[in-house]
C-alpha positions in Angstrom: -0.2 33.1 -15.5 -0.2 29.9 -17.3 -0.3 26.6 -15.6 0.2 23.3 -17.4 -0.5 20.0 -15.7 0.8 16.8 -17.3 -1.5 13.9 -16.4 -5.1 13.4 -15.2 -4.8 10.9 -12.3 -4.9 11.3 -8.7 -2.2 14.0 -8.5 -2.9 15.8 -11.7 -6.6 16.3 -11.2 -6.0 17.2 -7.5 -3.6 20.1 -8.4 -6.1 21.2 -11.1 -8.9 21.3 -8.5 -7.0 23.1 -5.7 -5.5 25.7 -7.8 -8.8 26.7 -9.2 -10.3 26.8 -5.7 -7.8 29.6 -4.9 -6.8 31.1 -8.2 -8.2 32.3 -11.5 -5.0 31.4 -13.3 -5.0 30.0 -16.7 -5.1 26.1 -16.2 -4.5 23.5 -18.9 -4.5 19.7 -18.2 -3.1 17.3 -20.8 -3.7 13.5 -20.7 -3.7 10.7 -23.2 -7.5 10.0 -22.5 -10.3 11.9 -21.1 -11.7 8.8 -19.6 -10.2 8.5 -16.2 -10.6 5.3 -14.1 -10.4 4.9 -10.3 -8.1 2.0 -10.4 -7.7 1.3 -6.5 -11.2 -0.4 -6.7 -10.2 -2.5 -9.7 -9.7 -5.6 -7.5 -13.4 -5.8 -7.0 -13.8 -6.2 -10.7 -12.7 -9.7 -10.1 -15.6 -10.5 -7.9 -18.1 -8.6 -9.8 -18.9 -6.3 -7.0 -18.2 -3.3 -9.1 -18.6 -2.7 -12.8 -16.2 -0.9 -15.2 -18.7 2.1 -15.5 -18.5 2.4 -11.7 -14.9 3.2 -11.9 -14.7 6.0 -14.7 -15.5 9.5 -15.4 -15.0 12.1 -18.0 -12.2 14.4 -17.0 -12.8 16.7 -19.7 -16.4 17.5 -18.6 -15.4 17.6 -15.1 -12.8 20.2 -15.8 -14.9 22.4 -18.2 -17.3 23.4 -15.5 -14.4 25.0 -13.6 -13.1 26.8 -16.6 -10.0 24.4 -16.9 -8.9 23.4 -20.4 -8.4 19.8 -21.1 -6.3 18.4 -24.0 -6.8 14.8 -25.0 -3.2 14.2 -26.2 0.2 12.3 -25.7 3.1 14.2 -24.3 5.8 13.7 -26.8 8.7 16.1 -25.4 9.2 18.4 -22.5 11.6 21.4 -22.9 12.2 22.8 -19.6 14.6 25.4 -21.1 12.2 27.0 -23.4 9.3 26.4 -20.9 7.3 24.3 -23.5 5.7 20.8 -23.9 5.2 19.2 -27.1 2.3 16.8 -27.7 0.3 15.0 -30.3 -2.2 18.0 -30.3 0.4 20.7 -30.6 3.0 22.5 -28.5 2.1 24.3 -25.2 4.0 27.0 -23.3 3.7 27.5 -19.5 4.9 29.6 -16.6 4.6 26.8 -14.1 4.5 23.0 -14.8 3.1 20.2 -12.9 4.2 16.8 -14.0 2.0 13.9 -12.8 2.5 11.4 -15.5 2.6 8.3 -13.3 5.2 5.7 -12.7 5.4 4.1 -16.3 3.6 0.8 -15.3 3.3 -0.3 -18.9 6.8 0.9 -19.9 8.4 -1.0 -17.0 6.2 -4.1 -17.4 7.3 -4.8 -20.8 10.9 -4.8 -19.6 10.2 -7.8 -17.3 11.5 -10.9 -19.4 8.6 -13.1 -20.5 6.0 -10.5 -19.4 3.8 -11.7 -22.3 3.0 -14.8 -20.2 1.6 -12.8 -17.3 -1.0 -10.2 -16.2 -0.4 -6.9 -14.8 -2.9 -6.1 -12.0 -2.8 -2.4 -12.5 -4.3 -1.7 -15.8 -8.2 -2.4 -16.7 -7.1 -4.9 -19.3 -4.6 -6.8 -16.9 -7.6 -7.2 -14.3 -9.9 -8.4 -16.9 -7.6 -10.8 -18.3 -6.8 -12.2 -14.8 -10.5 -12.4 -14.1 -11.2 -14.5 -17.1 -8.3 -16.9 -16.1 -9.5 -17.2 -12.5 -13.2 -17.8 -13.8 -11.8 -20.7 -16.1 -9.3 -22.2 -13.7 -9.5 -25.8 -13.2 -8.6 -28.4 -10.3 -4.8 -28.3 -9.7 -4.4 -24.6 -10.8 -1.3 -22.9 -9.5 -1.4 -19.0 -9.1 1.5 -16.8 -8.5 1.2 -13.0 -7.6 4.4 -11.0 -7.1 6.4 -7.9 -7.9 9.4 -7.2 -10.0 12.6 -6.1 -8.3 12.5 -2.8 -6.4 8.6 -2.6 -7.0 7.2 -0.1 -4.5 3.7 -1.4 -4.7 3.0 -4.7 -3.1 -0.4 -3.9 -1.7 -2.2 -4.6 -4.7 -0.4 -7.9 -5.0 -1.9 -8.8 -1.4 -5.2 -8.2 -2.5 -5.0 -10.2 -5.8 -3.5 -13.1 -3.9 -6.5 -13.0 -1.4 -9.0 -12.6 -3.9 -7.7 -15.4 -6.0 -7.8 -17.7 -3.0 -11.6 -16.6 -2.4 -12.5 -17.2 -5.9 -11.1 -20.7 -5.9 -12.7 -21.4 -2.7 -16.1 -20.1 -3.9 -16.0 -22.1 -7.1 -14.9 -25.3 -5.2 -11.7 -25.4 -7.0 -8.6 -27.1 -5.5 -5.4 -25.2 -6.3 -2.4 -23.4 -4.7 -1.8 -19.5 -4.4 1.8 -18.1 -4.1 2.5 -14.7 -2.9 6.1 -13.4 -3.5 7.0 -10.7 -1.2 10.3 -8.8 -1.4 10.8 -8.3 2.3 12.3 -11.1 4.3 9.6 -10.5 6.7 6.8 -11.1 4.2 3.6 -9.2 3.9 3.8 -5.6 5.1 7.6 -6.3 5.9 8.5 -3.0 4.1 7.0 -1.1 7.0 9.6 -2.2 9.4 7.1 -3.0 12.0 7.3 -6.6 13.3 3.8 -6.9 14.9 2.0 -5.6 11.8 4.2 -8.1 9.7 3.4 -10.9 12.1 -0.3 -10.4 12.2 -0.5 -10.0 8.4 1.5 -13.2 7.6 -0.6 -15.1 10.1 -3.7 -14.0 8.4 -2.6 -14.9 4.9 -1.3 -18.4 6.3 -4.8 -19.0 7.6 -6.2 -18.2 4.2 -4.0 -20.9 2.8 -1.8 -18.8 0.7 1.9 -19.7 0.5 4.1 -16.6 1.0 7.5 -16.7 -0.4 9.7 -14.1 1.3 12.6 -12.0 0.5 12.7 -12.4 -3.3 11.0 -11.1 -6.6 9.8 -12.1 -9.9 13.0 -12.1 -12.0 11.8 -13.8 -15.3 8.5 -15.4 -16.6 8.3 -18.3 -18.8 5.2 -20.2 -19.9 3.9 -22.1 -16.8 6.9 -21.1 -15.0 8.3 -18.2 -12.9 11.9 -17.7 -12.0 12.5 -15.7 -8.6 15.3 -13.5 -7.8 17.0 -16.4 -5.6 16.7 -18.6 -8.8 13.9 -20.6 -7.3 11.5 -22.0 -10.0 8.1 -22.3 -9.4 5.6 -24.1 -11.9 2.5 -22.1 -12.3 -0.6 -21.8 -14.6 -1.7 -18.1 -13.9 0.8 -15.3 -13.1 0.1 -11.7 -12.3 3.1 -9.2 -11.6 3.5 -5.7 -10.8 6.8 -3.9 -12.4 9.2 -1.5 -10.7 8.5 1.9 -11.2 10.4 5.0 -12.7 9.5 8.2 -14.3 8.1 7.7 -17.9 10.7 7.9 -20.7 9.5 11.3 -21.8 10.5 12.6 -18.6 13.8 10.9 -18.6 14.7 12.2 -21.9 13.9 15.7 -20.8 16.7 15.3 -18.2 14.5 15.9 -15.3 15.6 12.5 -13.4 18.6 11.3 -11.6 20.2 8.0 -11.5 17.3 6.7 -9.5 15.0 7.1 -12.6 12.8 9.5 -10.7 12.8 13.2 -10.5 14.5 14.7 -7.6 12.4 17.2 -5.6 12.3 19.2 -2.4 10.0 17.7 0.3 7.5 18.0 1.5 6.2 20.3 -1.4 7.6 18.4 -4.2 9.4 21.1 -6.0 11.9 20.1 -8.5 13.1 23.6 -9.8 11.8 27.2 -9.8 9.0 26.5 -12.2 8.6 22.7 -12.1 6.8 20.5 -9.7 6.9 16.6 -9.9 4.2 14.6 -8.1 3.1 11.2 -7.2 4.9 8.0 -8.6 7.4 9.7 -10.8 8.8 11.9 -7.9 11.9 10.9 -5.8 11.1 10.8 -2.1 7.7 9.2 -2.3 7.2 6.8 0.4 8.0 3.1 -0.6 4.4 2.0 -0.5 3.1 4.3 -3.3 -0.6 4.8 -3.1 -3.2 7.1 -4.6 -3.6 8.8 -1.3 0.2 9.6 -1.4 -0.1 11.0 -4.9 -2.9 13.4 -3.8 -1.1 14.5 -0.8 2.0 15.2 -3.0 -0.3 17.4 -5.0 -2.0 19.2 -2.0 1.6 20.0 -0.6 2.8 21.3 -4.0 -0.3 23.6 -4.3 0.1 24.8 -0.7 3.7 25.6 -1.5 3.0 27.0 -5.1 0.0 29.4 -3.9 1.6 30.2 -0.4 -1.4 29.3 1.3 0.1 29.1 4.8 -1.4 25.6 5.4 0.4 22.7 7.0 2.0 20.2 5.0 0.7 16.4 5.1 2.8 13.6 5.7 2.7 10.8 3.3 2.0 7.6 5.3 0.0 4.7 4.4 -3.8 4.3 4.7 -5.4 1.6 2.5 -8.2 -0.9 2.5 -7.6 -4.2 1.2 -10.2 -6.1 -0.9 -10.0 -9.9 0.1 -12.9 -11.5 -1.4 -15.3 -12.5 1.5 -13.3 -10.5 3.8 -11.4 -7.1 4.0 -8.9 -5.3 5.9 -7.6 -1.8 6.6 -3.8 -0.7 7.2 -2.6 2.6 8.6 0.9 3.5 9.1 1.3 7.2 9.6 4.0 9.3 11.1 3.6 13.0 11.7 4.1 15.6 14.3 0.9 14.3 16.1 2.9 11.0 16.5 2.6 7.6 15.1 -0.7 6.0 14.0 -0.7 2.2 13.5 -3.4 0.0 12.6 -4.1 -3.5 11.0 -7.4 -5.0 11.4 -9.7 -7.5 9.1 -13.2 -7.0 8.9 -15.8 -7.4 6.1 -17.3 -4.1 6.9 -14.2 -2.2 5.6 -15.1 -3.0 2.0 -18.1 -0.7 2.5 -16.0 2.1 3.2 -13.8 1.4 0.4 -16.7 1.4 -2.0 -18.2 4.6 -0.7 -14.7 6.5 -0.8 -14.4 5.2 -4.4 -17.7 6.3 -5.6 -16.7 9.8 -3.9 -13.4 9.7 -6.1 -15.4 9.1 -9.2 -18.1 11.5 -8.7 -15.9 14.3 -7.8 -13.3 13.6 -10.4 -10.6 13.0 -7.7 -11.6 16.2 -5.9 -11.3 14.8 -2.3 -9.7 17.5 0.0 -9.6 15.4 3.1 -7.0 12.5 3.1 -7.1 11.5 7.0 -3.4 12.5 7.0 -1.2 13.7 9.7 1.1 16.8 9.3 4.8 17.3 9.1 
């Protein structure tokens, strides 16, 4: 049995590890680079609390010891009818296909008008560019952090806004930090929990961050941002996250619907008899897309694929926010065990984040425990 996994991120590598744990099937992982980075810790690059080398590992080496083949190449075409995938390193056939190519961040960022005047706080390059801008900012600087329309990943924007405020304060620089949130309820408004939103917005207010609620970044110009409500804000440093979709190669394969994502059967992320779609490119992922949710989609897919008889995990949200000289934790989980809700701020949470990130790197994303409830 040939198993082909496209993508070596949180979902793709989780699938590879978990299938190998229970099966001796022939497994091949295809990814554009054998160097994989744990990007949820990237905000700490801004404060020099982690180094680039702390975030990365060699996926090819990690998989070789498990007798899993790794191909460093670009996926150029997916052919479900013939069960083949074309890449820059040749054509591969499969019996079962797991697609975990992510949410096309770069492709969608380039669709934002004026994106060349902004950073994207997702890639290493985006964070390093933002770091340089924050370190050279002068009195009167205006910083705006936000998301494009329908972007489901506001959490990193919250962190970047908080860290930006911290860096200015630490450097003794007077300036303004704006955070644009799509929900009219502001920070964490997407969770539809008024107590969480009220507490979060109050925290940002105390930090001196100006939260602009209920809109999005529509267009970027040099030193100016135009929001979805046509409000214009003069700004010097701009960092934005795009909306997401399945990558173009997945769309061209005819695997998506009008939403731009791959429809799947939940909770096990099965698209068709022989294809699973995981993580950010799958339709039905919770709005606050996280690395944890991507790994959970992989765990559930393998449980279904190998008929393991385990309970399926619910997705939910569990994240630790880096905030400069402070940090916070948010949990919003729903499952058959009930509802778990927590929002708290304490500097010690960042220690947990660092330890967990190191565990992810050292294990090549092989972390079977996700503190998740079950469906």
